[in-house]
ZASE-427146 format. One record per residue (C-alpha): x, y, z negated; residue in one letter; residue number from 1. Coordinates in steps of 0.2 Angstrom, whole numbers. Last residue first. Layout:
BEGIN
     X     Y     Z residu num
     X     Y     Z      A NUM
...
END
This chain:
BEGIN
     X     Y     Z residu num
   -65   -28    22      Y 169
   -58   -22    39      K 168
   -42   -27    48      L 167
   -40   -18    65      N 166
   -22   -13    60      T 165
   -15     4    55      W 164
   -27     5    41      H 163
   -29    19    28      I 162
   -39    12    13      I 161
   -47    27     5      Q 160
   -50    36   -12      G 159
   -59    34   -28      K 158
   -50    27   -44      F 157
   -54    23   -62      D 156
   -38    19   -71      S 155
   -23     7   -71      D 154
   -21     7   -52      F 153
    -3     2   -53      F 152
    -5   -10   -67      K 151
   -20   -16   -57      F 150
   -11   -20   -41      F 149
     3   -29   -52      D 148
   -11   -41   -59      E 147
   -18   -43   -42      V 146
    -1   -50   -36      S 145
    15   -46   -27      P 144
     8   -29   -20      F 143
    11   -23    -3      G 142
    -7   -17     1      D 141
   -10   -33    11      N 140
    -7   -44    -5      L 139
   -18   -32   -16      A 138
   -33   -33    -3      L 137
   -31   -51    -1      N 136
   -32   -54   -20      E 135
   -47   -42   -21      I 134
   -55   -51    -7      E 133
   -52   -68   -16      I 132
   -59   -61   -32      W 131
   -75   -55   -25      D 130
   -78   -37   -18      L 129
   -91   -26   -22      L 128
   -98   -17    -6      R 127
  -100     2    -8      D 126
   -88     5     7      D 125
   -75    -5    -2      I 124
   -79    -8   -20      K 123
   -67   -14   -33      V 122
   -70   -20   -51      T 121
   -59   -20   -65      P 120
   -60   -36   -77      F 119
   -70   -33   -92      N 118
   -63   -21  -105      A 117
   -62   -22  -125      A 116
   -55    -8  -135      T 115
   -62     6  -127      K 114
   -71    13  -142      E 113
   -88    12  -135      E 112
   -88    -6  -131      D 111
   -90   -15  -114      Y 110
   -77    -5  -105      W 109
   -76    -1   -87      W 108
   -60     0   -76      H 107
   -69     5   -59      D 106
   -58     5   -43      I 105
   -67    14   -28      E 104
   -62    12   -10      V 103
   -69    20     5      N 102
   -62    13    22      Q 101
   -52    21    35      V 100
   -49    17    53      G  99
   -35    11    67      A  98
   -24    27    61      C  97
   -12    29    76      E  96
     6    26    75      I  95
    21    38    74      V  94
    37    25    75      P  93
    43    19    58      A  92
    56    24    46      F  91
    53    43    45      Q  90
    67    48    33      F  89
    66    64    21      R  88
    83    65    12      K  87
    83    84    13      K  86
    68    83     3      T  85
    49    86     6      R  84
    45    67     9      N  83
    58    55     2      H  82
    52    41    12      I  81
    41    42    28      V  80
    27    35    38      M  79
    21    47    51      H  78
     3    42    54      I  77
    -7    50    69      K  76
   -25    53    66      M  75
   -37    41    77      G  74
   -48    36    62      K  73
   -49    49    49      K  72
   -39    52    33      W  71
   -42    67    21      R  70
   -54    59     8      N  69
   -45    58    -8      G  68
   -33    46   -17      R  67
   -23    35    -6      R  66
   -22    16    -3      I  65
   -11     8    11      T  64
   -13    -3    25      H  63
    -4   -18    34      I  62
    10   -23    21      K  61
    17   -39    28      P  60
    25   -53    18      P  59
    44   -51    18      F  58
    58   -62    25      D  57
    55   -57    43      T  56
    61   -39    39      I  55
    79   -45    37      A  54
    86   -42    20      R  53
    91   -26    15      F  52
   107   -18    20      K  51
   117    -7     6      K  50
   128     8    12      G  49
   119    20     1      N  48
   102    15     7      D  47
   101     7    24      S  46
    85     0    31      Y  45
    87   -14    44      F  44
    77   -13    60      L  43
    80   -25    74      E  42
    66   -37    72      E  41
    53   -23    72      A  40
    59   -17    89      R  39
    43   -22    99      T  38
    31   -12    88      S  37
    13   -13    84      L  36
    12   -31    90      D  35
     2   -35    74      H  34
    15   -46    66      D  33
    28   -34    71      K  32
    19   -19    62      L  31
    16   -30    47      G  30
    34   -34    46      S  29
    39   -17    48      W  28
    27   -11    34      I  27
    33   -25    23      Q  26
    52   -19    26      E  25
    47    -1    22      I  24
    38    -6     7      F  23
    52   -16     0      Y  22
    45   -10   -18      T  21
    63    -9   -25      P  20
    64   -11   -44      Q  19
    63     4   -55      G  18
    48    -2   -65      A  17
    45   -21   -61      M  16
    46   -27   -79      D  15
    31   -14   -83      G  14
    24    -6   -68      M  13
    20    10   -78      K  12
    38    16   -74      D  11
    36    18   -56      P  10
    41     4   -43      W   9
    54     9   -31      H   8
    55    14   -13      T   7
    39    25   -14      S   6
    30    28     3      F   5
    25    45    10      N   4
    11    46    24      L   3
    13    61    35      T   2
     0    67    46      M   1
END
């Protein structure tokens, strides 16, 4: 099944809006780190003739979070950018989904006017994560920080973590 990745951050990301996500490079870095590809060090992604830095300069992205409940262990993952356009590009070899975990992000308010919020909570498979686990989740998903993770996931969310490594939370 196809997994589409953004190449630039959306408007809601504040100062990062419109900047490159470097998800391709981060995913290749993760594939190399987990011996899922022997060609990872050769990959450079070219966009309008510009070459990005070598993949080893990037922290690894080793999973992705998606809304819904469509993914199952063993499904084939086709990682692409620009899906459903003439510019569709599959940037990684087809790999197998190593597993999925349910994820829930709750932005709860402690006043009825929704003017004062506590820090969002994250549950994976109904287990509440602590701060260090949330930070690991955010970094492993390709975000520069927990704050950026919560800028992107800025409202209540239920979905799945799609793993292509054996990591579990």
